[in-house]
PLY file of the C-alpha trace (Angstrom):
ply
format ascii 1.0
element vertex 156
property float x
property float y
property float z
element edge 155
property int vertex1
property int vertex2
end_header
-17.03 -6.29 27.80
-16.22 -3.17 25.83
-14.00 -4.25 22.94
-12.80 -2.78 19.66
-10.84 -4.25 16.76
-8.01 -2.21 15.23
-7.85 -2.13 11.44
-4.46 -2.42 9.73
-4.22 1.29 8.93
-4.61 2.16 12.60
-1.91 -0.36 13.56
0.46 1.06 10.96
-0.02 4.61 12.18
0.19 3.61 15.83
3.64 2.12 15.26
5.25 4.68 12.95
5.95 8.04 14.53
6.68 9.81 11.23
3.17 9.21 9.88
0.98 12.31 9.86
-1.80 10.37 11.62
0.42 8.75 14.26
-0.65 11.03 17.11
-4.32 10.62 16.20
-4.08 6.82 16.24
-2.15 6.75 19.52
-4.50 9.21 21.20
-7.55 7.17 20.15
-6.10 3.86 21.33
-4.86 5.31 24.61
-8.27 6.88 25.23
-10.02 3.55 24.72
-7.61 1.71 27.01
-7.98 4.34 29.74
-11.77 4.03 29.44
-11.53 0.28 30.03
-11.92 -0.97 26.47
-10.20 -4.16 25.35
-8.24 -3.39 22.18
-8.06 -6.38 19.83
-6.09 -7.26 16.71
-6.83 -9.90 14.09
-4.17 -12.16 12.56
-5.16 -10.81 9.13
-4.29 -7.26 10.20
-0.88 -8.40 11.41
-0.29 -10.13 8.08
-1.31 -6.97 6.24
0.92 -4.95 8.56
3.88 -7.19 7.64
3.15 -6.80 3.93
3.08 -2.99 4.10
5.94 -2.69 6.59
8.33 -4.82 4.53
7.33 -3.39 1.14
10.09 -1.13 -0.25
9.73 2.49 0.86
9.63 3.66 -2.75
6.69 1.33 -3.47
3.12 2.50 -2.88
2.64 2.80 0.85
5.67 0.72 1.75
7.68 1.40 4.88
10.86 -0.37 3.79
11.37 -2.20 7.09
13.43 -5.35 7.32
11.61 -8.57 8.20
13.42 -8.49 11.55
12.07 -5.02 12.34
8.56 -6.00 11.22
8.75 -9.05 13.50
9.76 -6.83 16.42
6.87 -4.48 15.66
4.41 -7.37 15.68
5.79 -8.64 18.98
5.28 -5.17 20.45
1.74 -5.00 19.06
0.95 -8.39 20.60
2.38 -7.32 23.94
-0.19 -4.51 24.28
-3.21 -5.67 22.25
-5.27 -8.86 22.47
-5.04 -11.24 19.51
-8.27 -12.74 18.20
-8.12 -16.41 17.28
-9.10 -17.69 13.88
-11.40 -20.67 14.21
-12.44 -23.26 11.61
-15.79 -21.42 11.39
-14.12 -18.33 9.92
-14.28 -19.49 6.31
-17.97 -20.38 6.51
-18.79 -17.06 8.19
-16.78 -15.17 5.55
-18.56 -17.06 2.78
-21.97 -16.23 4.27
-21.03 -12.54 4.51
-19.64 -12.16 0.98
-22.73 -13.86 -0.40
-25.30 -12.00 1.70
-23.70 -8.57 1.21
-22.67 -9.16 -2.42
-19.01 -8.40 -1.73
-16.59 -8.36 -4.66
-13.00 -7.48 -5.45
-10.68 -6.22 -2.76
-13.55 -5.82 -0.30
-13.35 -9.58 0.36
-10.60 -8.77 2.88
-12.86 -6.32 4.70
-15.52 -9.03 4.75
-13.01 -11.37 6.37
-12.45 -8.85 9.18
-16.21 -8.54 9.52
-16.43 -12.33 9.77
-13.88 -12.61 12.57
-15.61 -9.77 14.39
-18.96 -11.51 14.13
-17.51 -14.81 15.36
-15.98 -13.07 18.39
-19.09 -11.01 19.11
-17.36 -7.69 18.39
-19.37 -4.74 17.11
-16.77 -1.97 16.94
-13.89 -1.40 14.51
-11.42 1.48 14.67
-10.37 2.35 11.12
-9.31 5.21 8.89
-11.64 3.78 6.21
-15.09 3.38 7.77
-16.77 3.60 4.36
-15.30 0.17 3.55
-17.42 -1.39 6.30
-20.77 0.46 6.07
-22.48 -2.41 4.27
-22.05 -4.70 7.28
-25.03 -3.85 9.46
-23.81 -5.92 12.40
-20.76 -3.74 13.07
-19.87 -0.09 13.54
-16.74 1.36 11.97
-15.27 4.40 13.73
-12.67 6.95 12.75
-9.97 7.52 15.39
-11.13 11.13 15.71
-14.59 9.81 16.70
-13.32 7.77 19.63
-15.15 9.95 22.17
-18.47 9.00 20.56
-17.39 5.35 20.41
-16.73 5.32 24.15
-20.37 6.32 24.72
-21.57 3.18 22.90
-22.83 0.04 24.57
-20.29 -2.76 25.13
-19.69 -5.20 22.31
0 1
1 2
2 3
3 4
4 5
5 6
6 7
7 8
8 9
9 10
10 11
11 12
12 13
13 14
14 15
15 16
16 17
17 18
18 19
19 20
20 21
21 22
22 23
23 24
24 25
25 26
26 27
27 28
28 29
29 30
30 31
31 32
32 33
33 34
34 35
35 36
36 37
37 38
38 39
39 40
40 41
41 42
42 43
43 44
44 45
45 46
46 47
47 48
48 49
49 50
50 51
51 52
52 53
53 54
54 55
55 56
56 57
57 58
58 59
59 60
60 61
61 62
62 63
63 64
64 65
65 66
66 67
67 68
68 69
69 70
70 71
71 72
72 73
73 74
74 75
75 76
76 77
77 78
78 79
79 80
80 81
81 82
82 83
83 84
84 85
85 86
86 87
87 88
88 89
89 90
90 91
91 92
92 93
93 94
94 95
95 96
96 97
97 98
98 99
99 100
100 101
101 102
102 103
103 104
104 105
105 106
106 107
107 108
108 109
109 110
110 111
111 112
112 113
113 114
114 115
115 116
116 117
117 118
118 119
119 120
120 121
121 122
122 123
123 124
124 125
125 126
126 127
127 128
128 129
129 130
130 131
131 132
132 133
133 134
134 135
135 136
136 137
137 138
138 139
139 140
140 141
141 142
142 143
143 144
144 145
145 146
146 147
147 148
148 149
149 150
150 151
151 152
152 153
153 154
154 155
């Protein structure tokens, strides 16, 4: 099956029409869906979405949404995208990845996404920050503007 995981930044821009990259995110996701790709989300990305969405608007990157509005957004996200499950193996896979790839600092969260992708057999990630994932040789990180090239890739 052709499947792609959405990174938090893509989810944020998909939902918020005032963001300069909203149209780009929507166009990329719609293109993948029309081409038969399964679009997936990870619980971690929804947690990160909540954190950014409910952060005060005057704070760095915050959207200033109420918890009620963030909850509605997440329900809408879940109604159109497939949620990956977190299994007990996730911690061990994450630990293997951070050790093997010598991950440190804030990149531990990127390694956690890489771990859930590996456990679910996913190879493709749609993100506005592909450089954060280049070290992980078992996945491919794609910019939304590169979605046409992504759709030419083999399933996974």
